[in-house]
N, C-alpha and C positions, 0 to 999 in steps of 0.2 A: 504494500500500500504506500502511495506517495504522500509525503508530508503536506499538511494543509498550508495554503498560502497565507502569509502574514497580511493582516488587514492594513489598508493604507489610511494613515491618519492625516487629518488636515494640518496644514502648517500653523504653528502657534502664532497668535497675534503679537505684534511687536510692542504692544502697550506695556506689558510687565517688564520687558527688557529695558525699554526706554525709561521707565520709572526708576529702575535700579541704577541707571546711569545718571539721570538728571537730578534725582533727589539729593545725593551727596554734593553735587556741584552747586545746587541751590543753597545748601547750608554753608558751603565753603565761601562762595562768592557773593552771597546775599541777593537781595531783590534787584531786578533790572529797572530801567527807566520806566517801563510800562507799569510796573507795580506802583512806582512813585506817582505816575500820572493818575492812576485810578484812585489813590488815596490823597491826592494833592490838597483837596479842600480841607481835610483834617490835619494834614501836616503843616500847611502854610497858614491856615486860619482864614476866616472870612475876609479879612482886610487885604491880604496878599493874593489869595487864590484867584480872584477875578482879574488881576492885572499881570500875572506871570504864570508860567508853566514849565515843568522840567522838560528838557529837550534831549539831552545826551548825558550818558554816564560813561566816562572813559578813565583809563588808568593814567595816573600821574606819577611823579617821582616818589612822593611819600604816601600815596593812597589814591583814592579815586577822586575825579573832578566832576562835579555836577554842573552842567551848563543849563542855565535858566534863561528862557526867552521872556522878555518883558515888553509891555506896551511902552512906547516911546518915553513919555514923561514920568512913568512909574519906576524907572530904573533907579533913581535916587532913593525912592521909598524902599525898594527891595534891598539896595545896598545898605541902607541904614539898619534894616532888620536882619542883615545877613548872618550875624553871630547866632541869634536865636533860631533862625531858619536852619542853619547848619546843625545845631543841636537837635532840632526836631527831626531832620532828615536822618541823622545818625541813630535816633531812637528806632526808626523803622529799618534802616539798612544794617545796623550793627555798630557797636561802639567804636568810634575812630575810623570807620571804613571810608567815609567821604571826608576828605581833608580840606577841600577847596571848593568854593562856588565861583563860577564864571558867569557873569551876567551879560547878556546880549540884548540889544534893543531891536524890536521888529514886531511883525504881526504874529499873534498867536493863532495857530491853525484852527479853523472852525470845527473840524471833525475830531479834535482831541478829546479824550475822556474827561479832561479837567473842565472844559467848557460845558460838556453835556451834563455834568453833575450839578451845575449851578441851577438851582430851581428858584424861580420867583413866583410867589403866589399873589394873586390879586383877586379881589372880590368882584363877582359879576352880579348884575341886577337880576332879580327874580324873573322879570319878563324876558330877558335874554336867555336864561336857562330854560324857560318854558318853550321858547321858540326853537331852541336847539333840540329839546326833547321831541318836538313835533317833527322836525326834519329827520330825526333818527328813528322814528316810530316804525318804519318799514323794514328795518334791519333785524333779521332773526338771530344771528350769531351773537351771543352775549359778550364774548371777548372782543369781537370787532366793534360792537356797539360801545363798550366801555372805553376802548382805545380812541374811537372817533369822538366820543364825548369829552375825553380828556384833552384831545387836540383842539376841539372847538372852544373849550373853556380857556385854553392857553391863548388862542388867537383873539378871543373876545377880551381877555385880560390885557394882552399886549396892545390892542387897539385903544384901550382906556388909558394906558400909561403914556402913549405917544401924543 
């Protein structure tokens, strides 16, 4: 009698292998600039978060250098608070990891996570909310309806502030 054929197994997914490689690197080198961008509102505080954003994290002579892009006239404000900002960044990145802040003036990109997290709430009049509900009455999907209502309230609120 001939031996039975071995069953063919599917190739294992690379997810577990990548985790084993990337997790120690993340612990060793700390968060990247994207993690700083996601948490920038908490790191910089409400005063600075609206006028600056982390752009690049690069290696320097004594540690890492964080490049921050600021709106034109706000560079002096960021420079004045740079010592406290550096301390807050090091709370997230690890003690003494970021040793220098480099401040550049320019436009802050519209699609950055920093600008997306800034939420401004304004109140809408009841008749505007009722008109919005009438317009959304034909939509059956509750998730879509909630998203469109939130968008509509944002547009109505924005129109009131301008």
